[in-house]
N, C-alpha and C positions, 0 to 999 in steps of 0.2 A: 890310383886315380879314377874316380868316378867318370863312368860313361854316361853322356846324355841320351837320353832316349829322344828319337826323332818321332814327333807325332804329325798326322797328316794335316794339310791346311784345309780351310773351309771349301775350297775348290774341289778337293778331293772327296770332300764328305758329301757335298750336295751336287755333285755332277751329274747330267743327264743319263738315264739308263736306255735310251734308245740306240739301236745299233748303229745308226748314222752318226751319232754324239749330238744331235740336237734335241732340245727338249720337246717331248710329245705335246700336240696340241691338246688343250684342255677337252675332256668330252661332256656333250651335254647330258645333263642327267634327264631320263625319260620319266614322266608323271606315271604313277600306278593308277590303273583304272580296273574296274570289274569286268569290262569287255575285252575278252583276250583277242589278240591280234592274229587274224588267219594266216598271215606269211610269216609268222615268227617260226623259228626253227626251234626244234626241241633243246632245252637247256643241257648242256654238256659241260663236265667239270673239265679243268684245265689239264689234269693228269700230270704226267713227268715232263715238264717244261720249266725252264728258268722263270720264275716268278719275281716280277720287278716290284711288286708292292707288297707290304707287311702290314699285318693286323694281329695285335696281341690280344687274347681272349684268356681271361682267368677262368679256370674251372675249379671245382672241388676236388679233393683227393678220390672221393668215391667216383666223380666222372672221370677223372684220369685214369683210374683203375678199371673202370667199365671199358673206356675206349682203348687200352692196353689189351685187355681180355678179348675184345673183338678182333684187334688186329693180329694177336696170336692164334685165335680161332680161324680167321681168314687163311692165315698160312698153314695151320694144321690141316683143316678139314678140306680146303679148296685149292691148296697150293699157290695162294696168292700172297706173294712178298710185298707188302705195301707198308708205307710208314704212316703214322698217325695224321701227318698233314692230308695225305691223299684220302684216308678214311674221311676227315673232316670235310674236305672239298667235295667230296661224293656226297655225303649227307646233305651239305649245303645246297648242292645242286639239285637234289631230289626235293628238298622243302620248297626251294623257290620255284621249281616247276610246277609243284602242287599247288602253290599259291597262286601263280600266274593262271593255272588251267580252273581253279576251283573258287579263287576269292574268298568271300566270306565264310564258304564251307570247307577251307582248307583245313589240314590237320594244324598248321601253325596258328591261325586264328583260333581255332578251338581251343588250343594248348595254352595261348596266351591269354584267352579270356576266363580260363579256368583258375588262374591265380589270384 
């Protein structure tokens, strides 16, 4: 006799992820300007917490290999056992902080205009 597989309902797939069970209010998107905000705290990566948002990024095999080598080097040389996602979040925080601080003179703008 064949068993039927039970699949989750749409309500299970699209449930709110906030602790109270309610959908989180939409966040306003801040416009990017060349003037840094004086009261803004330094950008920090999220670290080891539960992440409610997901983003897929496609990389080349060489980029993935470089990322893995970096992860292993951090473990071997510095005793830091981190996953690839943590390395990417740290790198993202550094790039975004540099962009906020330096704007047109940031490494991000320089690299993107070189393409």
